[in-house]
N, C-alpha and C positions, 0 to 999 in steps of 0.2 A: 502491499500501501504506498505509496505516494504523504508524503504530506504537502498540506496546502503550502503556498508560496509564504514567506516572508512576509508580517505584515511592517506596512510604518504605525505608531503608534502615541500618540504625545499625550502628556497629562494635563488632564482641564484642569480648569485655574481656580473653582471654587473647591472645596470640603464637604465632607457629607457626613449627614446622617443616615442610617434607616433604621425606620420604626416599625413596630407592631403592635397595633393599636386593633385588639379582640373584640371588640362590641363596634366598631365602627364601619358604616358605609363609602363616607363617604368623609375628607377632612376638616376640620370645620374653617382650616385655614385654606390659603390660596396661593400657600408658599412652597409648596410641592416639585417636583422635578419627575420622579414616573409615582405611580402605585397600579397595586395586584390585588385586587380583591380575591379571596378564598374562605372555602369554606371554612376557616380559622379565626378570617382576621383579615383586616389589611392591612401590608401592608406600605409604606412610604417612604421615600428617597427625598430628605431636603436638602439644600444649602446649611452645613454644621454657620453654628456663630464663631466665629474666630479663635475664641476661649471658650469654656466652659467641660464640663464633663458630658461623659460619654464617649464611646468609641465614634470614632472619624474614620472615615475611608478619603482615596485618595483614587482619581474615576481614570483612565487611561481609553482611552477612545482610538476608532483609526475612522475619523470627520474624514473628509474629501479622499481616498482613500480606499474606504467600503469597501464593501461587495452586495453581488443581488442576492434576495434571499436564496434563491436556485444553488451555491457556492457550497456544497458540506467542507466537513471542516472547521471552517475560518475561526470560529470560537473553541473551539475540541484545541489546534494550536494554538490558543492563547492561555487555556484554561489548563490546557495537561503540564505542560513544564511549570506550572503553582503547583498545582495540588503536587506533583513529585516533590517540587518542596519542603512540604506541609504550609503551604501559605494561600487564607483564605482567601475566599472571595465571594460577591454579590454582585450580581451580573442582573444587569438595565438593556434588553436587544430594545434597536429603535429600527425603524422602516432599513437604515442604513446603509448601518452598524453593531457591537458593539458596546453597552458600556463598563468596566469590567473596573470592580472599584474592590482595592485592598486593601486593609488596616495599617491607615495611617507610619504605624510603629513599624512598617516593617518594607515599605515602597522602595528603599533602595534596591536593597535585596531584590524582592519583586522588578527590578527593572533588571537587574543582571543576570537577573532567571531569564528572563527572557528575552535578552540580549544573546544571552550564549545559543539562544533555541533558534537562532539569528533573523529576531526583529529589530527594528531600530525605533528608538524611543526616542522623543522631542522632550528633554527635558526641561525648554524657556521656560515650562510655568512650574518645573516643583519650588516649593515656596519651606524654608527649617519650619519644623513644628509650632505653630500656633503664631503666626508672624502673620 
C-alpha cells in the first residue's frame, strides 16, 4: 500500500479548547469553531482564552493544499505517526481539509513527528505557551 503524498500543514494562529456539554443541543453563545452533536451530548471546539485553566489545543491545517473528499488516507497519514508517538489528537474535518488538534504542551514534538513522516509544517504562527 502506498502512503498518501506528504502534506503541507500550517499552524492555526488560534489556541483551542474542546468542551463536552452533555445536556446541550446547541451552545449558549456563538463563539464556537466546530460543533458535533451525538447521543451523549454536544462537543464544542472554540478559541481558548489567551490564559486560563483547562486543556489547550494547537491546530494543524492543510488549508490551501487541501484534498477532495474522495482522496483516501490523507487524515491517516497525519494521525498515524502521531498515534505511534502516543500524541493525542482531536479532529474536525472540513469540506477541504482536516483540522488536527494536538495538546499544546506536545506541539513541538508533534511537529517533529510529522516532519519525520515526510510532511512539511509551517510554524510561523507557532506561539510560546500563554503568549
